[in-house]
KOLDORO-343383 format. One record per residue (C-alpha): residue number from 1; residue in one letter; x, y, z. Coordinates in steps of 0.1 Angstrom, whole numbers, plus 5000, padded with zeros to 4 digits. Last residue first. Layout:
N
{seq=NUM type=A c1=X c2=Y c3=Z} $
...
***
This chain:
431
{seq=431 type=X c1=4917 c2=5103 c3=4915} $
{seq=430 type=X c1=4930 c2=5096 c3=4950} $
{seq=429 type=X c1=4947 c2=5065 c3=4938} $
{seq=428 type=X c1=4935 c2=5033 c3=4954} $
{seq=427 type=X c1=4941 c2=5026 c3=4991} $
{seq=426 type=X c1=4966 c2=5000 c3=5004} $
{seq=425 type=X c1=4952 c2=4975 c3=5029} $
{seq=424 type=X c1=4966 c2=4964 c3=5063} $
{seq=423 type=X c1=4964 c2=4937 c3=5089} $
{seq=422 type=X c1=4978 c2=4931 c3=5124} $
{seq=421 type=X c1=5001 c2=4957 c3=5138} $
{seq=420 type=X c1=5007 c2=4950 c3=5175} $
{seq=419 type=X c1=5006 c2=4979 c3=5199} $
{seq=418 type=X c1=5036 c2=4986 c3=5221} $
{seq=417 type=X c1=5034 c2=5024 c3=5215} $
{seq=416 type=X c1=5064 c2=5027 c3=5192} $
{seq=415 type=X c1=5048 c2=5013 c3=5161} $
{seq=414 type=X c1=5066 c2=4992 c3=5135} $
{seq=413 type=X c1=5067 c2=4993 c3=5097} $
{seq=412 type=X c1=5095 c2=4973 c3=5082} $
{seq=411 type=X c1=5108 c2=4980 c3=5047} $
{seq=410 type=X c1=5119 c2=4957 c3=5019} $
{seq=409 type=X c1=5138 c2=4965 c3=4988} $
{seq=408 type=X c1=5149 c2=4942 c3=4959} $
{seq=407 type=X c1=5120 c2=4918 c3=4959} $
{seq=406 type=X c1=5110 c2=4926 c3=4923} $
{seq=405 type=X c1=5075 c2=4935 c3=4935} $
{seq=404 type=X c1=5090 c2=4959 c3=4961} $
{seq=403 type=X c1=5084 c2=4948 c3=4996} $
{seq=402 type=X c1=5064 c2=4964 c3=5024} $
{seq=401 type=X c1=5062 c2=4955 c3=5060} $
{seq=400 type=X c1=5037 c2=4955 c3=5089} $
{seq=399 type=X c1=5046 c2=4944 c3=5124} $
{seq=398 type=X c1=5037 c2=4918 c3=5150} $
{seq=397 type=X c1=5048 c2=4889 c3=5128} $
{seq=396 type=X c1=5049 c2=4902 c3=5093} $
{seq=395 type=X c1=5017 c2=4917 c3=5079} $
{seq=394 type=X c1=5017 c2=4928 c3=5043} $
{seq=393 type=X c1=5022 c2=4957 c3=5019} $
{seq=392 type=X c1=5032 c2=4950 c3=4983} $
{seq=391 type=X c1=5050 c2=4974 c3=4960} $
{seq=390 type=X c1=5051 c2=4985 c3=4924} $
{seq=389 type=X c1=5015 c2=4976 c3=4914} $
{seq=388 type=X c1=5004 c2=5012 c3=4908} $
{seq=387 type=X c1=4977 c2=5010 c3=4934} $
{seq=386 type=X c1=5001 c2=4994 c3=4960} $
{seq=385 type=X c1=4993 c2=4957 c3=4962} $
{seq=384 type=X c1=4980 c2=4939 c3=4993} $
{seq=383 type=X c1=4994 c2=4908 c3=5010} $
{seq=382 type=X c1=4976 c2=4896 c3=5042} $
{seq=381 type=X c1=5003 c2=4873 c3=5057} $
{seq=380 type=X c1=5039 c2=4868 c3=5067} $
{seq=379 type=X c1=5051 c2=4846 c3=5096} $
{seq=378 type=X c1=5083 c2=4831 c3=5082} $
{seq=377 type=X c1=5105 c2=4860 c3=5073} $
{seq=376 type=X c1=5123 c2=4864 c3=5039} $
{seq=375 type=X c1=5097 c2=4881 c3=5018} $
{seq=374 type=X c1=5095 c2=4880 c3=4980} $
{seq=373 type=X c1=5090 c2=4845 c3=4967} $
{seq=372 type=X c1=5086 c2=4844 c3=4929} $
{seq=371 type=X c1=5062 c2=4819 c3=4914} $
{seq=370 type=X c1=5058 c2=4813 c3=4876} $
{seq=369 type=X c1=5022 c2=4803 c3=4868} $
{seq=368 type=X c1=5026 c2=4811 c3=4831} $
{seq=367 type=X c1=4997 c2=4836 c3=4825} $
{seq=366 type=X c1=4988 c2=4847 c3=4859} $
{seq=365 type=X c1=5024 c2=4852 c3=4870} $
{seq=364 type=X c1=5025 c2=4843 c3=4907} $
{seq=363 type=X c1=5037 c2=4865 c3=4935} $
{seq=362 type=X c1=5050 c2=4855 c3=4969} $
{seq=361 type=X c1=5047 c2=4866 c3=5005} $
{seq=360 type=X c1=5061 c2=4841 c3=5030} $
{seq=359 type=X c1=5047 c2=4816 c3=5055} $
{seq=358 type=X c1=5070 c2=4792 c3=5073} $
{seq=357 type=X c1=5092 c2=4763 c3=5062} $
{seq=356 type=X c1=5068 c2=4758 c3=5033} $
{seq=355 type=X c1=5038 c2=4780 c3=5028} $
{seq=354 type=X c1=5032 c2=4807 c3=5002} $
{seq=353 type=X c1=5009 c2=4836 c3=5011} $
{seq=352 type=X c1=4996 c2=4854 c3=4980} $
{seq=351 type=X c1=5002 c2=4881 c3=4954} $
{seq=350 type=X c1=4986 c2=4874 c3=4920} $
{seq=349 type=X c1=5001 c2=4888 c3=4889} $
{seq=348 type=X c1=4991 c2=4901 c3=4855} $
{seq=347 type=X c1=4958 c2=4918 c3=4865} $
{seq=346 type=X c1=4971 c2=4953 c3=4859} $
{seq=345 type=X c1=4962 c2=4964 c3=4895} $
{seq=344 type=X c1=4978 c2=4932 c3=4909} $
{seq=343 type=X c1=4953 c2=4906 c3=4920} $
{seq=342 type=X c1=4953 c2=4894 c3=4956} $
{seq=341 type=X c1=4953 c2=4857 c3=4967} $
{seq=340 type=X c1=4950 c2=4849 c3=5004} $
{seq=339 type=X c1=4963 c2=4813 c3=5003} $
{seq=338 type=X c1=4990 c2=4788 c3=4990} $
{seq=337 type=X c1=4999 c2=4759 c3=5011} $
{seq=336 type=X c1=5011 c2=4725 c3=4999} $
{seq=335 type=X c1=5039 c2=4738 c3=4976} $
{seq=334 type=X c1=5039 c2=4751 c3=4940} $
{seq=333 type=X c1=5006 c2=4742 c3=4923} $
{seq=332 type=X c1=4985 c2=4773 c3=4924} $
{seq=331 type=X c1=4958 c2=4780 c3=4897} $
{seq=330 type=X c1=4930 c2=4756 c3=4904} $
{seq=329 type=X c1=4900 c2=4762 c3=4881} $
{seq=328 type=X c1=4865 c2=4766 c3=4894} $
{seq=327 type=X c1=4838 c2=4757 c3=4869} $
{seq=326 type=X c1=4807 c2=4778 c3=4865} $
{seq=325 type=X c1=4795 c2=4810 c3=4880} $
{seq=324 type=X c1=4789 c2=4844 c3=4864} $
{seq=323 type=X c1=4817 c2=4859 c3=4885} $
{seq=322 type=X c1=4840 c2=4835 c3=4866} $
{seq=321 type=X c1=4863 c2=4812 c3=4886} $
{seq=320 type=X c1=4898 c2=4811 c3=4900} $
{seq=319 type=X c1=4913 c2=4788 c3=4926} $
{seq=318 type=X c1=4942 c2=4792 c3=4950} $
{seq=317 type=X c1=4952 c2=4764 c3=4974} $
{seq=316 type=X c1=4947 c2=4755 c3=5010} $
{seq=315 type=X c1=4953 c2=4717 c3=5015} $
{seq=314 type=X c1=4932 c2=4686 c3=5008} $
{seq=313 type=X c1=4920 c2=4695 c3=4973} $
{seq=312 type=X c1=4889 c2=4713 c3=4985} $
{seq=311 type=X c1=4910 c2=4735 c3=5008} $
{seq=310 type=X c1=4899 c2=4767 c3=4990} $
{seq=309 type=X c1=4913 c2=4802 c3=4987} $
{seq=308 type=X c1=4899 c2=4826 c3=4962} $
{seq=307 type=X c1=4904 c2=4843 c3=4928} $
{seq=306 type=X c1=4874 c2=4860 c3=4912} $
{seq=305 type=X c1=4865 c2=4867 c3=4876} $
{seq=304 type=X c1=4850 c2=4892 c3=4853} $
{seq=303 type=X c1=4856 c2=4925 c3=4872} $
{seq=302 type=X c1=4883 c2=4936 c3=4847} $
{seq=301 type=X c1=4907 c2=4942 c3=4876} $
{seq=300 type=X c1=4903 c2=4906 c3=4888} $
{seq=299 type=X c1=4884 c2=4905 c3=4920} $
{seq=298 type=X c1=4898 c2=4888 c3=4952} $
{seq=297 type=X c1=4880 c2=4863 c3=4974} $
{seq=296 type=X c1=4894 c2=4851 c3=5007} $
{seq=295 type=X c1=4872 c2=4821 c3=5014} $
{seq=294 type=X c1=4860 c2=4786 c3=5003} $
{seq=293 type=X c1=4861 c2=4759 c3=5030} $
{seq=292 type=X c1=4852 c2=4725 c3=5016} $
{seq=291 type=X c1=4817 c2=4712 c3=5011} $
{seq=290 type=X c1=4815 c2=4729 c3=4977} $
{seq=289 type=X c1=4791 c2=4752 c3=4960} $
{seq=288 type=X c1=4808 c2=4785 c3=4951} $
{seq=287 type=X c1=4792 c2=4817 c3=4937} $
{seq=286 type=X c1=4761 c2=4824 c3=4958} $
{seq=285 type=X c1=4745 c2=4856 c3=4946} $
{seq=284 type=X c1=4731 c2=4879 c3=4973} $
{seq=283 type=X c1=4708 c2=4909 c3=4967} $
{seq=282 type=X c1=4715 c2=4939 c3=4989} $
{seq=281 type=X c1=4698 c2=4961 c3=4962} $
{seq=280 type=X c1=4724 c2=4989 c3=4961} $
{seq=279 type=X c1=4753 c2=4967 c3=4973} $
{seq=278 type=X c1=4749 c2=4936 c3=4951} $
{seq=277 type=X c1=4765 c2=4910 c3=4973} $
{seq=276 type=X c1=4786 c2=4883 c3=4957} $
{seq=275 type=X c1=4790 c2=4851 c3=4977} $
{seq=274 type=X c1=4820 c2=4828 c3=4983} $
{seq=273 type=X c1=4812 c2=4798 c3=5006} $
{seq=272 type=X c1=4820 c2=4789 c3=5042} $
{seq=271 type=X c1=4799 c2=4760 c3=5055} $
{seq=270 type=X c1=4762 c2=4755 c3=5064} $
{seq=269 type=X c1=4741 c2=4779 c3=5044} $
{seq=268 type=X c1=4749 c2=4810 c3=5066} $
{seq=267 type=X c1=4786 c2=4803 c3=5063} $
{seq=266 type=X c1=4794 c2=4836 c3=5045} $
{seq=265 type=X c1=4826 c2=4847 c3=5027} $
{seq=264 type=X c1=4825 c2=4880 c3=5007} $
{seq=263 type=X c1=4825 c2=4895 c3=4972} $
{seq=262 type=X c1=4812 c2=4930 c3=4972} $
{seq=261 type=X c1=4793 c2=4947 c3=4944} $
{seq=260 type=X c1=4787 c2=4982 c3=4930} $
{seq=259 type=X c1=4822 c2=4995 c3=4935} $
{seq=258 type=X c1=4832 c2=4994 c3=4899} $
{seq=257 type=X c1=4863 c2=4972 c3=4905} $
{seq=256 type=X c1=4842 c2=4949 c3=4928} $
{seq=255 type=X c1=4849 c2=4954 c3=4965} $
{seq=254 type=X c1=4863 c2=4926 c3=4986} $
{seq=253 type=X c1=4850 c2=4916 c3=5021} $
{seq=252 type=X c1=4867 c2=4887 c3=5038} $
{seq=251 type=X c1=4842 c2=4877 c3=5064} $
{seq=250 type=X c1=4807 c2=4870 c3=5078} $
{seq=249 type=X c1=4808 c2=4836 c3=5095} $
{seq=248 type=X c1=4779 c2=4823 c3=5114} $
{seq=247 type=X c1=4744 c2=4837 c3=5114} $
{seq=246 type=X c1=4741 c2=4865 c3=5090} $
{seq=245 type=X c1=4751 c2=4901 c3=5099} $
{seq=244 type=X c1=4758 c2=4917 c3=5066} $
{seq=243 type=X c1=4759 c2=4954 c3=5055} $
{seq=242 type=X c1=4764 c2=4971 c3=5088} $
{seq=241 type=X c1=4767 c2=5008 c3=5079} $
{seq=240 type=X c1=4791 c2=5034 c3=5095} $
{seq=239 type=X c1=4793 c2=5071 c3=5090} $
{seq=238 type=X c1=4828 c2=5084 c3=5098} $
{seq=237 type=X c1=4823 c2=5116 c3=5078} $
{seq=236 type=X c1=4854 c2=5116 c3=5057} $
{seq=235 type=X c1=4864 c2=5080 c3=5056} $
{seq=234 type=X c1=4828 c2=5066 c3=5052} $
{seq=233 type=X c1=4826 c2=5033 c3=5070} $
{seq=232 type=X c1=4814 c2=4999 c3=5057} $
{seq=231 type=X c1=4806 c2=4970 c3=5080} $
{seq=230 type=X c1=4807 c2=4933 c3=5077} $
{seq=229 type=X c1=4794 c2=4914 c3=5107} $
{seq=228 type=X c1=4806 c2=4888 c3=5132} $
{seq=227 type=X c1=4786 c2=4885 c3=5163} $
{seq=226 type=X c1=4800 c2=4891 c3=5198} $
{seq=225 type=X c1=4781 c2=4924 c3=5200} $
{seq=224 type=X c1=4811 c2=4938 c3=5181} $
{seq=223 type=X c1=4828 c2=4912 c3=5160} $
{seq=222 type=X c1=4839 c2=4936 c3=5133} $
{seq=221 type=X c1=4848 c2=4928 c3=5097} $
{seq=220 type=X c1=4859 c2=4956 c3=5074} $
{seq=219 type=X c1=4849 c2=4978 c3=5045} $
{seq=218 type=X c1=4864 c2=5012 c3=5041} $
{seq=217 type=X c1=4849 c2=5041 c3=5021} $
{seq=216 type=X c1=4861 c2=5071 c3=5001} $
{seq=215 type=X c1=4890 c2=5055 c3=4981} $
{seq=214 type=X c1=4870 c2=5055 c3=4949} $
{seq=213 type=X c1=4875 c2=5017 c3=4944} $
{seq=212 type=X c1=4863 c2=5010 c3=4980} $
{seq=211 type=X c1=4891 c2=5000 c3=5003} $
{seq=210 type=X c1=4893 c2=4967 c3=5022} $
{seq=209 type=X c1=4901 c2=4961 c3=5059} $
{seq=208 type=X c1=4900 c2=4924 c3=5068} $
{seq=207 type=X c1=4898 c2=4925 c3=5107} $
{seq=206 type=X c1=4884 c2=4941 c3=5138} $
{seq=205 type=X c1=4882 c2=4920 c3=5170} $
{seq=204 type=X c1=4861 c2=4931 c3=5200} $
{seq=203 type=X c1=4871 c2=4957 c3=5225} $
{seq=202 type=X c1=4867 c2=4984 c3=5199} $
{seq=201 type=X c1=4882 c2=5015 c3=5184} $
{seq=200 type=X c1=4875 c2=5030 c3=5150} $
{seq=199 type=X c1=4888 c2=5055 c3=5126} $
{seq=198 type=X c1=4920 c2=5066 c3=5142} $
{seq=197 type=X c1=4941 c2=5089 c3=5120} $
{seq=196 type=X c1=4978 c2=5083 c3=5113} $
{seq=195 type=X c1=4995 c2=5114 c3=5097} $
{seq=194 type=X c1=5027 c2=5095 c3=5087} $
{seq=193 type=X c1=5029 c2=5058 c3=5079} $
{seq=192 type=X c1=5047 c2=5061 c3=5045} $
{seq=191 type=X c1=5015 c2=5055 c3=5026} $
{seq=190 type=X c1=4998 c2=5083 c3=5045} $
{seq=189 type=X c1=4976 c2=5070 c3=5074} $
{seq=188 type=X c1=4942 c2=5054 c3=5081} $
{seq=187 type=X c1=4937 c2=5036 c3=5114} $
{seq=186 type=X c1=4915 c2=5008 c3=5128} $
{seq=185 type=X c1=4919 c2=5000 c3=5165} $
{seq=184 type=X c1=4915 c2=4969 c3=5185} $
{seq=183 type=X c1=4917 c2=4968 c3=5223} $
{seq=182 type=X c1=4924 c2=4936 c3=5243} $
{seq=181 type=X c1=4914 c2=4932 c3=5279} $
{seq=180 type=X c1=4898 c2=4899 c3=5286} $
{seq=179 type=X c1=4929 c2=4878 c3=5281} $
{seq=178 type=X c1=4952 c2=4905 c3=5295} $
{seq=177 type=X c1=4966 c2=4939 c3=5285} $
{seq=176 type=X c1=4969 c2=4933 c3=5248} $
{seq=175 type=X c1=4968 c2=4963 c3=5225} $
{seq=174 type=X c1=4957 c2=4955 c3=5189} $
{seq=173 type=X c1=4963 c2=4973 c3=5156} $
{seq=172 type=X c1=4945 c2=4974 c3=5123} $
{seq=171 type=X c1=4957 c2=4992 c3=5091} $
{seq=170 type=X c1=4945 c2=5014 c3=5064} $
{seq=169 type=X c1=4969 c2=5028 c3=5038} $
{seq=168 type=X c1=4970 c2=5061 c3=5019} $
{seq=167 type=X c1=4982 c2=5075 c3=4986} $
{seq=166 type=X c1=5006 c2=5103 c3=4977} $
{seq=165 type=X c1=5035 c2=5079 c3=4972} $
{seq=164 type=X c1=5018 c2=5058 c3=4946} $
{seq=163 type=X c1=5038 c2=5069 c3=4915} $
{seq=162 type=X c1=5023 c2=5066 c3=4880} $
{seq=161 type=X c1=5043 c2=5049 c3=4853} $
{seq=160 type=X c1=5068 c2=5061 c3=4828} $
{seq=159 type=X c1=5098 c2=5053 c3=4848} $
{seq=158 type=X c1=5117 c2=5086 c3=4849} $
{seq=157 type=X c1=5089 c2=5111 c3=4846} $
{seq=156 type=X c1=5065 c2=5090 c3=4865} $
{seq=155 type=X c1=5088 c2=5085 c3=4895} $
{seq=154 type=X c1=5098 c2=5122 c3=4895} $
{seq=153 type=X c1=5062 c2=5134 c3=4895} $
{seq=152 type=X c1=5052 c2=5109 c3=4922} $
{seq=151 type=X c1=5080 c2=5120 c3=4945} $
{seq=150 type=X c1=5070 c2=5156 c3=4939} $
{seq=149 type=X c1=5035 c2=5147 c3=4948} $
{seq=148 type=X c1=5047 c2=5130 c3=4980} $
{seq=147 type=X c1=5066 c2=5160 c3=4990} $
{seq=146 type=X c1=5036 c2=5182 c3=4982} $
{seq=145 type=X c1=5015 c2=5159 c3=5004} $
{seq=144 type=X c1=5039 c2=5164 c3=5033} $
{seq=143 type=X c1=5036 c2=5202 c3=5028} $
{seq=142 type=X c1=4998 c2=5200 c3=5031} $
{seq=141 type=X c1=4993 c2=5209 c3=5067} $
{seq=140 type=X c1=5019 c2=5237 c3=5068} $
{seq=139 type=X c1=5004 c2=5253 c3=5037} $
{seq=138 type=X c1=5009 c2=5247 c3=5000} $
{seq=137 type=X c1=5013 c2=5261 c3=4966} $
{seq=136 type=X c1=5033 c2=5239 c3=4942} $
{seq=135 type=X c1=5058 c2=5246 c3=4914} $
{seq=134 type=X c1=5072 c2=5223 c3=4888} $
{seq=133 type=X c1=5103 c2=5221 c3=4865} $
{seq=132 type=X c1=5108 c2=5187 c3=4850} $
{seq=131 type=X c1=5132 c2=5170 c3=4826} $
{seq=130 type=X c1=5161 c2=5195 c3=4825} $
{seq=129 type=X c1=5188 c2=5182 c3=4802} $
{seq=128 type=X c1=5225 c2=5182 c3=4810} $
{seq=127 type=X c1=5227 c2=5151 c3=4786} $
{seq=126 type=X c1=5242 c2=5126 c3=4811} $
{seq=125 type=X c1=5230 c2=5145 c3=4840} $
{seq=124 type=X c1=5192 c2=5142 c3=4834} $
{seq=123 type=X c1=5178 c2=5170 c3=4855} $
{seq=122 type=X c1=5148 c2=5173 c3=4878} $
{seq=121 type=X c1=5138 c2=5208 c3=4890} $
{seq=120 type=X c1=5119 c2=5218 c3=4921} $
{seq=119 type=X c1=5097 c2=5246 c3=4934} $
{seq=118 type=X c1=5077 c2=5250 c3=4966} $
{seq=117 type=X c1=5057 c2=5282 c3=4975} $
{seq=116 type=X c1=5043 c2=5282 c3=5010} $
{seq=115 type=X c1=5014 c2=5304 c3=5020} $
{seq=114 type=X c1=4995 c2=5291 c3=5051} $
{seq=113 type=X c1=5025 c2=5292 c3=5074} $
{seq=112 type=X c1=5055 c2=5300 c3=5053} $
{seq=111 type=X c1=5070 c2=5318 c3=5023} $
{seq=110 type=X c1=5097 c2=5302 c3=5002} $
{seq=109 type=X c1=5109 c2=5267 c3=4996} $
{seq=108 type=X c1=5135 c2=5257 c3=4970} $
{seq=107 type=X c1=5145 c2=5227 c3=4950} $
{seq=106 type=X c1=5171 c2=5205 c3=4934} $
{seq=105 type=X c1=5168 c2=5169 c3=4919} $
{seq=104 type=X c1=5196 c2=5153 c3=4900} $
{seq=103 type=X c1=5196 c2=5122 c3=4877} $
{seq=102 type=X c1=5221 c2=5096 c3=4865} $
{seq=101 type=X c1=5246 c2=5097 c3=4893} $
{seq=100 type=X c1=5281 c2=5086 c3=4881} $
{seq=99 type=X c1=5297 c2=5110 c3=4906} $
{seq=98 type=X c1=5318 c2=5127 c3=4878} $
{seq=97 type=X c1=5286 c2=5137 c3=4861} $
{seq=96 type=X c1=5278 c2=5159 c3=4891} $
{seq=95 type=X c1=5310 c2=5179 c3=4890} $
{seq=94 type=X c1=5307 c2=5184 c3=4852} $
{seq=93 type=X c1=5271 c2=5195 c3=4855} $
{seq=92 type=X c1=5279 c2=5224 c3=4878} $
{seq=91 type=X c1=5244 c2=5233 c3=4889} $
{seq=90 type=X c1=5240 c2=5268 c3=4903} $
{seq=89 type=X c1=5221 c2=5282 c3=4873} $
{seq=88 type=X c1=5194 c2=5256 c3=4878} $
{seq=87 type=X c1=5186 c2=5268 c3=4914} $
{seq=86 type=X c1=5191 c2=5251 c3=4948} $
{seq=85 type=X c1=5227 c2=5238 c3=4945} $
{seq=84 type=X c1=5241 c2=5217 c3=4973} $
{seq=83 type=X c1=5275 c2=5203 c3=4961} $
{seq=82 type=X c1=5295 c2=5171 c3=4961} $
{seq=81 type=X c1=5267 c2=5152 c3=4979} $
{seq=80 type=X c1=5282 c2=5125 c3=5001} $
{seq=79 type=X c1=5265 c2=5133 c3=5034} $
{seq=78 type=X c1=5231 c2=5136 c3=5018} $
{seq=77 type=X c1=5233 c2=5100 c3=5007} $
{seq=76 type=X c1=5229 c2=5093 c3=4970} $
{seq=75 type=X c1=5195 c2=5077 c3=4961} $
{seq=74 type=X c1=5193 c2=5042 c3=4948} $
{seq=73 type=X c1=5161 c2=5041 c3=4928} $
{seq=72 type=X c1=5135 c2=5015 c3=4916} $
{seq=71 type=X c1=5131 c2=4997 c3=4950} $
{seq=70 type=X c1=5101 c2=5019 c3=4958} $
{seq=69 type=X c1=5116 c2=5024 c3=4993} $
{seq=68 type=X c1=5144 c2=5045 c3=4979} $
{seq=67 type=X c1=5121 c2=5068 c3=4960} $
{seq=66 type=X c1=5099 c2=5075 c3=4990} $
{seq=65 type=X c1=5129 c2=5080 c3=5014} $
{seq=64 type=X c1=5145 c2=5105 c3=4990} $
{seq=63 type=X c1=5113 c2=5125 c3=4985} $
{seq=62 type=X c1=5106 c2=5126 c3=5023} $
{seq=61 type=X c1=5142 c2=5137 c3=5030} $
{seq=60 type=X c1=5140 c2=5164 c3=5003} $
{seq=59 type=X c1=5108 c2=5178 c3=5018} $
{seq=58 type=X c1=5121 c2=5181 c3=5053} $
{seq=57 type=X c1=5090 c2=5193 c3=5071} $
{seq=56 type=X c1=5080 c2=5227 c3=5087} $
{seq=55 type=X c1=5098 c2=5246 c3=5060} $
{seq=54 type=X c1=5127 c2=5270 c3=5057} $
{seq=53 type=X c1=5146 c2=5278 c3=5026} $
{seq=52 type=X c1=5168 c2=5257 c3=5003} $
{seq=51 type=X c1=5158 c2=5222 c3=4994} $
{seq=50 type=X c1=5181 c2=5194 c3=5004} $
{seq=49 type=X c1=5197 c2=5179 c3=4973} $
{seq=48 type=X c1=5181 c2=5147 c3=4959} $
{seq=47 type=X c1=5207 c2=5126 c3=4940} $
{seq=46 type=X c1=5196 c2=5098 c3=4917} $
{seq=45 type=X c1=5210 c2=5065 c3=4904} $
{seq=44 type=X c1=5235 c2=5059 c3=4931} $
{seq=43 type=X c1=5263 c2=5036 c3=4919} $
{seq=42 type=X c1=5260 c2=5002 c3=4937} $
{seq=41 type=X c1=5284 c2=4997 c3=4967} $
{seq=40 type=X c1=5261 c2=5007 c3=4997} $
{seq=39 type=X c1=5230 c2=4994 c3=4980} $
{seq=38 type=X c1=5244 c2=4959 c3=4977} $
{seq=37 type=X c1=5243 c2=4936 c3=4947} $
{seq=36 type=X c1=5257 c2=4901 c3=4941} $
{seq=35 type=X c1=5223 c2=4885 c3=4940} $
{seq=34 type=X c1=5195 c2=4909 c3=4944} $
{seq=33 type=X c1=5190 c2=4942 c3=4963} $
{seq=32 type=X c1=5181 c2=4926 c3=4996} $
{seq=31 type=X c1=5209 c2=4937 c3=5019} $
{seq=30 type=X c1=5197 c2=4973 c3=5023} $
{seq=29 type=X c1=5165 c2=4963 c3=5042} $
{seq=28 type=X c1=5149 c2=4997 c3=5044} $
{seq=27 type=X c1=5137 c2=5006 c3=5079} $
{seq=26 type=X c1=5106 c2=5028 c3=5084} $
{seq=25 type=X c1=5095 c2=5035 c3=5119} $
{seq=24 type=X c1=5059 c2=5045 c3=5124} $
{seq=23 type=X c1=5050 c2=5062 c3=5157} $
{seq=22 type=X c1=5015 c2=5060 c3=5171} $
{seq=21 type=X c1=5013 c2=5077 c3=5205} $
{seq=20 type=X c1=4996 c2=5108 c3=5191} $
{seq=19 type=X c1=4964 c2=5092 c3=5178} $
{seq=18 type=X c1=4957 c2=5120 c3=5153} $
{seq=17 type=X c1=4922 c2=5134 c3=5158} $
{seq=16 type=X c1=4890 c2=5118 c3=5146} $
{seq=15 type=X c1=4865 c2=5123 c3=5119} $
{seq=14 type=X c1=4888 c2=5124 c3=5089} $
{seq=13 type=X c1=4895 c2=5152 c3=5065} $
{seq=12 type=X c1=4926 c2=5143 c3=5044} $
{seq=11 type=X c1=4918 c2=5166 c3=5015} $
{seq=10 type=X c1=4942 c2=5194 c3=5025} $
{seq=9 type=X c1=4941 c2=5211 c3=4992} $
{seq=8 type=X c1=4972 c2=5215 c3=4972} $
{seq=7 type=X c1=4971 c2=5242 c3=4945} $
{seq=6 type=X c1=4994 c2=5231 c3=4917} $
{seq=5 type=X c1=5012 c2=5253 c3=4892} $
{seq=4 type=X c1=5030 c2=5238 c3=4862} $
{seq=3 type=X c1=5062 c2=5252 c3=4848} $
{seq=2 type=X c1=5076 c2=5239 c3=4815} $
{seq=1 type=X c1=5110 c2=5250 c3=4805} $
***
């Protein structure tokens, strides 16, 4: 048995208090598991038993929801669990094997307040083998993070890739109370929508949130003062810095993988073009030279090329070029509208908006150009990959949504305060 002890620090130190009226509702689309499949009839792949002991959050529920939303697991419902063991010696493997479940998670919580001890075990039921046995120290504020860390540990142990449950998202909302009375807000929250923190509020539009590679800073566009500018804001201190305020369009900021540069769209020289801004020196490099509209840059993970949207061929399509300059190469050919490209963390796919009977989220294989349409609504935009590449978050109508990269599971993210969710960005890993 391998036992690892973790000390969880409440790192989520932001400048403003939780905006209490924000409520995130997460709804998994159970009917989208692939042709001929349904989550209600498929054999559950994992069972998470409610943890014994008292805690201020339901750890097992958070873990179950996380794994389900990933699209890689079908958890057994709590109501159909044949038993509720909380320690290894209480597990009757014969009983669990008869359910057809492949893996079992049990756990315990002891202590309270500022001194919780959380333990869990993961079993492979076919071999009666214990895969994981981990312990965490936590307090009331960090229990949710422990639940996300447990989810990440299970995900990595069973799939061999890092989980992204203990990460964050940034998103922008708007409240409409009349043509001249619209309030825009920028929030940061856990990846599942909990612990929403307000970073900025303005009566002028805010758009295009983008995380720095170290997850410490957000870039975004703000029209405060009636002039578009690109700003950066430190997540911990709230310190803001306006980095561009050229005449005309200042938009679509995208950090380079090493955080030293930013690709953006400027119209200061007459029409929208892609530029690269060296952040330490503030020196600009113009990348595109075309009378068309060039916008929405996205860096490849190796930092050597940029994908972007251009209508130079008569309709919005995706192009790619080297950051050193040179020839632009068109990469999208399916349909007459393809825009807002975003590289996957491994650089093998592009997520983008695909037009044709509406606007849907799609992915494209970078090597062979194969397109896979993932969303099923018609007003989808602003796709952004999770840091492990397993899911995509995007705007859908007045809400946000996520979809697993295989299209098997979707979730809708709504807010109960009447605000409209507009754009979002998934943060990188914490370390």
